[in-house]
C-alpha positions as CSV (number, residue, x, y, z in Angstrom):
1,M,0.0,0.0,0.0
2,A,1.3,3.4,-0.9
3,P,2.2,5.9,1.9
4,G,-0.8,7.8,3.1
5,L,-3.3,5.6,1.2
6,W,-6.4,4.3,3.2
7,L,-8.9,2.0,1.6
8,L,-12.7,1.8,2.3
9,T,-13.5,-1.8,3.1
10,S,-16.4,-2.0,5.6
11,C,-19.9,-3.0,4.9
12,V,-22.4,-1.6,7.3
13,R,-26.1,-1.2,7.8
14,P,-27.8,1.7,5.9
15,V,-28.9,4.8,7.7
16,P,-32.6,5.9,7.2
17,A,-32.7,8.9,4.9
18,D,-34.8,10.9,7.3
19,C,-32.4,10.2,10.2
20,P,-29.1,11.2,8.5
21,E,-26.7,11.6,11.4
22,P,-25.6,8.8,13.7
23,E,-23.3,9.7,16.6
24,S,-21.5,8.0,19.4
25,A,-23.5,7.3,22.6
26,M,-20.7,8.5,24.9
27,V,-21.3,11.0,27.6
28,P,-20.7,14.5,26.4
29,S,-17.4,16.1,27.3
30,E,-17.5,18.8,29.9
31,D,-14.1,20.3,28.9
32,A,-14.1,23.8,27.5
33,A,-12.0,25.4,24.7
34,E,-11.3,29.1,25.2
35,G,-12.0,31.3,22.2
36,G,-10.4,34.5,20.8
37,D,-7.9,35.3,18.2
38,A,-5.3,32.7,17.4
39,P,-2.0,33.2,19.3
40,A,1.3,33.6,17.5
41,A,2.7,30.3,16.3
42,E,5.3,28.5,18.4
43,G,5.1,25.1,16.8
44,A,6.8,24.0,13.6
45,P,5.0,24.8,10.3
46,L,3.3,22.0,8.4
47,D,5.6,19.8,6.4
48,R,4.3,20.4,2.9
49,N,6.4,17.5,1.6
50,A,4.4,15.2,3.8
51,A,1.2,16.6,2.2
52,I,2.4,15.4,-1.2
53,E,1.9,11.8,0.0
54,L,-1.5,12.6,1.6
55,T,-4.2,10.7,-0.1
56,H,-7.9,11.4,0.6
57,P,-10.9,10.1,-1.4
58,G,-12.8,13.4,-1.1
59,C,-11.8,16.9,-0.1
60,F,-9.4,17.6,2.8
61,M,-8.6,21.2,3.9
62,L,-6.4,22.4,6.8
63,L,-5.8,26.0,7.8
64,P,-3.5,27.3,10.4
65,L,-5.2,30.1,12.3
66,D,-2.0,32.2,12.6
67,G,-2.0,32.9,8.9
68,G,-1.1,31.3,5.6
69,E,-2.9,29.5,2.9
70,P,-4.9,26.3,3.5
71,L,-3.4,22.9,2.7
72,V,-5.7,21.2,0.2
73,A,-5.7,17.5,-0.7
74,G,-8.0,14.9,-2.1
75,E,-9.6,13.4,-5.2
76,Q,-12.8,15.6,-5.2
77,S,-13.4,19.3,-5.6
78,C,-13.4,21.5,-2.5
79,D,-15.6,23.9,-4.4
80,E,-18.6,21.6,-5.0
81,A,-21.5,22.5,-2.8
82,T,-23.6,19.9,-1.0
83,I,-26.0,19.8,1.9
84,P,-24.0,20.4,5.1
85,A,-26.1,17.7,7.0
86,S,-25.4,17.8,10.7
87,T,-22.3,20.0,10.4
88,F,-24.9,22.8,10.2
89,K,-25.8,22.2,13.8
90,V,-22.8,24.4,14.7
91,P,-24.0,27.7,13.1
92,H,-27.6,26.6,13.9
93,A,-26.7,26.4,17.6
94,L,-25.1,29.8,17.6
95,I,-28.1,31.3,15.9
96,A,-30.4,29.6,18.4
97,L,-28.4,31.1,21.3
98,D,-28.1,34.6,19.8
99,T,-31.8,34.9,18.9
100,G,-32.8,33.7,22.4
101,V,-34.6,30.7,21.1
102,V,-32.3,28.7,23.4
103,G,-31.9,30.9,26.5
104,D,-30.1,28.2,28.6
105,P,-28.0,25.6,26.8
106,E,-28.4,23.3,29.8
107,A,-32.2,23.5,29.8
108,M,-33.9,20.2,28.9
109,V,-36.4,20.0,26.0
110,K,-38.9,17.2,26.3
111,W,-38.6,14.3,23.9
112,D,-41.6,14.3,21.5
113,G,-42.4,10.7,22.2
114,R,-41.8,9.5,18.6
115,E,-39.7,6.4,17.9
116,Y,-36.4,7.0,16.2
117,W,-33.7,4.7,14.9
118,L,-31.3,5.8,17.5
119,D,-32.1,5.1,21.2
120,S,-30.1,8.2,22.2
121,W,-32.7,10.4,20.5
122,E,-35.6,8.9,22.5
123,R,-35.1,11.0,25.6
124,D,-35.1,14.6,26.7
125,H,-32.2,16.7,25.5
126,N,-30.5,20.1,26.0
127,L,-28.5,22.0,23.4
128,R,-25.2,20.4,24.6
129,S,-26.4,16.8,24.3
130,A,-28.4,17.5,21.1
131,I,-25.2,18.6,19.4
132,Y,-23.2,15.6,20.7
133,H,-25.8,13.1,19.8
134,S,-26.9,15.0,16.6
135,V,-30.6,14.9,17.6
136,V,-32.5,16.0,14.5
137,W,-35.9,16.5,16.2
138,F,-34.3,19.0,18.7
139,F,-32.9,21.2,15.9
140,Q,-36.0,20.9,13.8
141,G,-37.8,22.5,16.8
142,T,-35.3,25.3,17.1
143,A,-35.3,26.0,13.4
144,R,-39.1,26.4,13.4
145,A,-38.8,28.8,16.4
146,I,-36.1,30.9,14.7
147,G,-38.1,31.0,11.5
148,P,-37.0,31.3,7.8
149,E,-36.4,35.1,7.8
150,R,-34.1,35.3,10.8
151,M,-32.4,32.0,9.8
152,A,-31.6,33.3,6.3
153,E,-30.5,36.7,7.6
154,Y,-27.9,35.0,9.9
155,L,-26.6,32.7,7.1
156,R,-26.1,35.7,4.8
157,A,-24.3,37.5,7.6
158,F,-22.1,34.5,8.2
159,D,-21.6,34.2,4.4
160,Y,-22.6,30.5,4.8
161,G,-23.3,28.7,1.5
162,N,-26.3,29.8,-0.5
163,A,-28.2,30.8,2.6
164,S,-31.3,29.0,1.4
165,V,-33.6,27.7,4.1
166,D,-36.5,25.8,2.5
167,P,-38.2,23.9,4.1
168,I,-37.4,25.5,7.5
169,D,-37.2,22.2,9.4
170,Q,-35.3,20.3,6.7
171,F,-33.2,22.7,4.7
172,W,-29.8,21.4,5.9
173,L,-30.7,17.7,5.4
174,E,-31.4,15.6,2.4
175,G,-34.2,17.2,0.3
176,G,-33.4,20.6,1.7
177,S,-32.2,23.7,-0.2
178,L,-29.0,24.7,1.7
179,R,-25.8,24.1,-0.1
180,V,-22.2,24.8,1.1
181,T,-18.7,23.9,0.0
182,P,-15.8,22.6,2.0
183,A,-14.0,25.9,1.4
184,Q,-17.0,27.9,2.7
185,T,-17.2,25.5,5.7
186,L,-13.5,26.0,6.5
187,R,-13.9,29.8,6.4
188,F,-16.9,29.6,8.8
189,W,-14.9,27.5,11.3
190,A,-11.9,29.9,11.0
191,D,-14.2,32.9,11.7
192,L,-15.7,30.9,14.6
193,Y,-12.4,30.4,16.3
194,R,-10.9,33.7,15.4
195,A,-14.0,35.4,16.8
196,R,-14.7,37.2,13.5
197,L,-18.3,36.2,13.0
198,P,-20.4,39.3,12.7
199,R,-23.1,38.0,15.1
200,G,-23.2,35.9,18.2
201,A,-19.9,36.9,19.8
202,A,-21.2,36.7,23.3
203,H,-22.1,33.0,22.8
204,L,-18.9,31.8,21.2
205,P,-17.3,30.5,24.4
206,Q,-20.4,28.4,25.2
207,L,-20.6,27.0,21.7
208,R,-16.9,26.1,21.5
209,A,-17.2,24.3,24.9
210,M,-20.0,22.2,23.5
211,L,-17.9,21.1,20.5
212,V,-15.0,19.7,22.5
213,R,-14.7,15.9,22.4
214,P,-11.7,13.5,22.0
215,P,-10.9,12.0,18.6
216,S,-11.5,8.6,20.2
217,S,-15.2,9.5,20.6
218,F,-15.5,9.0,16.8
219,A,-14.0,5.5,16.8
220,G,-17.4,4.0,16.1
221,R,-17.6,6.0,12.8
222,M,-14.3,4.7,11.5
223,E,-13.8,1.8,9.2
224,E,-13.0,-1.7,10.6
225,G,-9.3,-2.2,10.9
226,T,-8.4,1.5,11.3
227,A,-7.3,3.1,14.5
228,V,-7.7,6.6,15.9
229,P,-4.3,8.3,15.4
230,E,-2.0,9.1,18.3
231,V,-2.8,12.4,20.0
232,S,-0.9,14.7,22.3
233,P,-2.3,15.0,25.9
234,Q,-2.0,18.8,25.4
235,M,-4.3,18.8,22.3
236,I,-7.9,20.0,22.5
237,F,-10.1,18.6,19.7
238,S,-13.5,20.0,18.6
239,A,-15.5,18.6,15.7
240,K,-18.9,17.9,14.2
241,T,-19.8,15.2,11.7
242,G,-22.5,15.2,9.0
243,T,-24.1,12.4,6.9
244,G,-26.8,12.6,4.3
245,G,-28.1,11.7,0.9
246,H,-26.6,13.0,-2.3
247,E,-27.5,12.7,-6.0
248,K,-24.5,10.4,-6.4
249,G,-25.3,8.4,-3.3
250,S,-24.2,10.0,0.0
251,V,-22.1,12.8,1.5
252,F,-20.0,12.5,4.6
253,W,-18.5,15.4,6.6
254,L,-16.1,16.0,9.5
255,A,-15.2,19.6,10.3
256,G,-13.4,20.9,13.3
257,H,-10.7,22.7,15.2
258,V,-7.4,21.5,16.8
259,E,-5.8,23.5,19.5
260,C,-2.2,22.9,20.7
261,P,0.1,25.1,22.8
262,G,0.8,28.1,20.7
263,R,-0.9,26.9,17.5
264,E,-4.4,26.2,16.2
265,H,-5.8,24.7,13.0
266,V,-9.3,24.3,11.5
267,F,-10.0,21.5,9.1
268,V,-12.7,20.1,6.8
269,S,-13.0,16.5,5.5
270,R,-15.8,15.7,3.0
271,V,-16.4,12.7,0.9
272,I,-19.1,12.2,-1.7
273,A,-19.6,8.4,-2.1
274,Q,-21.8,5.9,-3.9
275,G,-24.4,4.1,-1.9
276,R,-26.9,5.2,0.7
277,P,-25.7,7.0,3.9
278,R,-24.3,4.7,6.5
279,S,-22.9,5.0,10.0
280,I,-19.3,4.3,9.0
281,S,-17.9,7.6,7.7
282,P,-15.1,7.9,5.2
283,A,-14.8,11.5,6.0
284,V,-14.1,10.6,9.7
285,T,-11.7,7.8,8.8
286,H,-9.7,9.8,6.3
287,G,-10.0,13.1,8.0
288,L,-8.5,11.8,11.3
289,A,-5.9,9.9,9.4
290,A,-4.8,13.0,7.5
291,L,-4.6,15.0,10.8
292,G,-2.5,12.2,12.2
293,R,-0.2,11.9,9.3
294,L,0.4,15.6,9.3
295,G,1.3,15.6,13.0
296,V,-1.5,18.0,13.9
297,L,-3.1,15.7,16.5
298,R,0.3,15.1,18.1
299,C,0.9,18.9,18.3
300,E,3.9,18.5,16.0
301,S,2.7,20.8,13.2
């Protein structure tokens, strides 16, 4: 096998189209990541020669927050727009907080009593647990409360994709109208961690804290026979996955932020694949592998 090449080999059960985002059932992390502008770099710059051997079946982008151009790798275009699926829960949560639709991120919202394909959805949730477990019904409720006019206004302010929000409780999922590219997603995450978003600044520390989780919490989304890369104990990892239908089959996302002493990066991994959505995610498998190969998770880059 060539250096940096990872193969997709697992066969897994399909994910229902109306429940596009499976997540780990682990207890949400209570750790917090502090916000603000990125500090001056103290670590070594990325080894661009290593990136030449980096193979990714979709689009992989990595941006150091202290400046510079993003590293781009992969076999698919980073400028093709798709649904964001559950990666949209990150701007969605910020909008819900800033509009007051969610006044207390720890306040529980009663489960609607419907049966879902994930047991973790069939209970009461607050904003923190709804992000962690990617609870669609929770965010459908907040979307209705925010409404299409305010939602579209925020997305235009964030310069997030095409800012189309039809229908209001489905627009980020399969069959919805919102489209965003990996490049636009990377820019949003950079603005989120540089504190440059034009709205919601007061809520950024809360949101960032809710996104912190170890890479090992995504092990259940990785392909059989692959391992979570080695990480530094000083590293703080924050990320959100997304999974949904696509005209070519399915789309998988992993977007996030890696903080090490004196250095921060944001990244996006997206794969458009054949076949229906499934719980095993090539975006997670190859995104974490790329971060490991580049030394980012070990705080070596």
